[in-house]
C-alpha positions as CSV (number, residue, x, y, z in Angstrom):
1,M,12.9,101.3,15.3
2,A,9.3,102.0,14.3
3,I,6.9,100.1,16.8
4,H,3.5,98.8,15.6
5,P,0.7,97.0,17.3
6,G,1.5,93.3,17.3
7,D,5.3,93.8,17.6
8,T,7.0,92.2,20.5
9,L,9.3,94.2,22.9
10,A,11.3,92.2,25.4
11,G,8.5,89.5,25.5
12,F,5.7,92.1,25.9
13,R,3.1,92.1,22.9
14,V,2.3,95.6,21.9
15,T,-1.4,96.5,21.5
16,Q,-1.6,100.3,20.9
17,L,0.1,103.6,21.3
18,L,-1.0,105.5,24.3
19,G,1.1,108.7,23.9
20,R,4.2,110.3,22.4
21,G,6.6,112.8,23.7
22,G,9.9,114.4,22.7
23,M,12.2,111.4,23.9
24,G,9.8,108.6,23.8
25,E,6.5,106.8,23.4
26,V,4.1,105.0,25.7
27,W,2.5,101.8,24.4
28,A,-0.1,99.5,25.9
29,A,1.1,95.9,25.9
30,V,0.4,92.5,27.2
31,A,2.9,90.8,29.4
32,P,4.0,87.2,29.1
33,A,1.7,86.3,32.2
34,G,-1.2,88.0,30.4
35,N,-1.6,91.1,32.4
36,E,-1.8,94.6,30.7
37,V,1.1,96.9,31.1
38,A,2.3,100.3,29.8
39,I,5.8,100.5,28.3
40,K,7.6,103.6,27.9
41,V,10.1,103.4,25.1
42,L,13.0,105.6,24.6
43,L,13.1,106.8,20.9
44,P,16.3,105.7,19.0
45,T,17.3,109.3,18.4
46,A,17.2,110.0,22.3
47,A,19.0,106.7,23.0
48,M,22.1,108.0,21.1
49,K,22.6,110.7,23.8
50,P,24.2,109.3,27.0
51,E,22.8,111.9,29.1
52,I,19.1,111.1,28.1
53,V,19.8,107.4,28.5
54,A,21.2,108.2,32.0
55,R,18.0,110.1,32.8
56,F,15.9,107.4,31.5
57,E,17.5,104.8,33.7
58,R,17.5,107.2,36.6
59,E,13.8,107.4,36.3
60,A,13.5,103.8,36.7
61,R,15.6,103.8,39.9
62,V,13.7,106.6,41.3
63,T,10.1,105.4,40.5
64,A,11.0,101.9,41.8
65,Q,11.6,103.5,45.3
66,I,8.0,104.8,45.7
67,D,5.3,102.5,46.9
68,S,1.8,104.1,46.9
69,D,-1.7,103.5,45.5
70,Y,-1.4,107.1,44.4
71,V,1.6,106.7,42.1
72,C,1.6,104.8,38.8
73,K,3.4,101.5,39.8
74,F,6.9,100.9,38.2
75,L,7.4,97.1,37.4
76,A,10.6,96.7,35.4
77,H,13.3,98.3,33.4
78,E,14.2,96.3,30.4
79,R,16.3,96.2,27.3
80,D,14.8,94.9,24.0
81,P,17.0,92.4,22.1
82,E,17.3,95.1,19.5
83,G,18.7,97.5,22.2
84,A,15.5,99.5,22.8
85,H,15.3,101.1,26.5
86,L,12.1,100.2,28.2
87,L,10.2,101.0,31.4
88,I,7.3,98.9,32.4
89,F,4.5,100.3,34.4
90,E,1.0,99.2,35.4
91,K,-1.5,99.9,32.7
92,L,-4.1,102.3,33.9
93,N,-7.4,103.0,32.5
94,G,-8.9,106.4,32.6
95,E,-7.7,109.9,31.5
96,T,-5.2,112.5,32.5
97,L,-6.5,115.5,34.5
98,S,-5.4,117.6,31.5
99,E,-7.6,115.6,29.1
100,R,-10.5,115.9,31.6
101,L,-10.0,119.7,31.7
102,K,-10.1,120.2,28.0
103,R,-13.2,118.3,27.8
104,E,-15.1,119.7,30.9
105,L,-13.3,123.1,31.3
106,F,-14.7,123.5,34.8
107,L,-14.7,120.9,37.5
108,P,-16.8,121.1,40.7
109,F,-15.0,121.1,44.1
110,A,-16.7,117.8,44.9
111,E,-14.7,116.4,41.9
112,V,-11.5,118.5,42.3
113,G,-11.0,117.8,46.2
114,P,-10.5,113.9,45.9
115,I,-8.1,114.5,43.0
116,V,-6.0,116.9,44.8
117,A,-6.0,114.7,47.9
118,D,-5.0,111.5,46.0
119,A,-2.2,113.6,44.2
120,F,-0.9,114.9,47.5
121,Q,-1.0,111.3,48.8
122,G,1.2,110.3,46.0
123,L,3.7,113.2,46.5
124,V,3.7,112.4,50.2
125,A,4.9,108.8,49.4
126,A,7.4,110.1,46.9
127,H,8.9,112.5,49.5
128,R,9.0,109.7,52.1
129,A,11.1,107.9,49.6
130,G,13.4,110.9,49.2
131,V,12.0,111.9,45.7
132,I,10.8,115.4,44.6
133,H,8.6,115.2,41.5
134,R,9.4,118.7,40.0
135,D,7.0,118.5,37.0
136,L,3.5,118.2,38.6
137,K,0.9,119.4,36.2
138,P,-2.5,118.1,35.0
139,G,-0.8,116.0,32.2
140,N,1.0,114.2,35.0
141,I,-1.9,113.3,37.0
142,F,-3.9,110.4,35.8
143,I,-7.6,109.8,36.9
144,E,-7.9,106.0,37.1
145,W,-11.4,104.5,36.7
146,T,-11.4,102.0,39.3
147,G,-14.7,100.2,38.7
148,H,-15.5,100.3,42.4
149,P,-19.0,101.7,43.1
150,D,-17.9,103.3,46.4
151,R,-14.8,105.0,44.8
152,P,-15.0,104.9,41.0
153,E,-12.0,107.2,40.4
154,R,-8.6,107.5,41.9
155,A,-5.9,109.9,40.9
156,K,-2.3,108.7,40.5
157,V,0.9,110.7,39.9
158,L,2.8,110.0,36.7
159,D,6.1,110.7,35.1
160,F,9.1,111.0,37.4
161,G,11.4,111.8,34.4
162,I,12.9,115.1,35.8
163,S,12.5,114.2,39.4
164,K,15.2,114.7,42.1
165,L,16.5,112.3,44.7
166,T,17.1,114.1,48.0
167,N,20.0,112.9,50.2
168,K,17.4,110.8,52.0
169,G,16.7,108.8,48.9
170,K,20.0,108.7,46.9
171,G,23.2,106.8,47.4
172,R,26.6,108.5,47.6
173,D,27.2,107.9,43.9
174,E,23.7,109.0,42.6
175,P,24.2,112.4,40.9
176,S,21.5,115.1,41.0
177,L,19.8,115.7,37.8
178,T,20.7,119.5,37.7
179,D,23.6,121.3,39.2
180,F,21.3,123.6,41.2
181,D,18.5,123.0,43.5
182,A,16.0,124.6,41.1
183,T,12.3,124.2,40.9
184,L,11.3,123.1,37.3
185,G,8.0,122.4,35.8
186,S,5.1,123.9,34.1
187,F,1.5,124.9,34.9
188,A,-0.9,124.2,32.0
């Protein structure tokens, strides 16, 4: 199923492509209530693999447990009438830390300090909910432009796709993502 601006997914009107990965795409959209959202859509080829669908649905359950101003807010898990798997998040305006580093190459400590502190607050909230991110990297830290003169930017942690629930955060029937307690991720 190819998605285009103007299409409707589960009642959300798609406006533009925000990003694309190996298993899905992220689209900006307008909700029925008129607010902007970001929709993570599982690609049809990925949706044919039960283990990938399970991971996608698990991301919804995990992210829904985290309540923090420093984590991108999860809003809903939907299925489009055509069968597409959708995760609905708040729409953020700004750029990833990775994008900023590509553009600026060097960031002064006065700028880095608040970004790191914000990301840390997001991770603290995740850990309190029993969630370990396992893929923290510049591409998963979003620098949101707040529009507030006293605090023009705030960093938020994104993408809990390969996160792990600790015993504190998972129910008895919640499987671990991996068989081993391994640290996964990348540094770029």
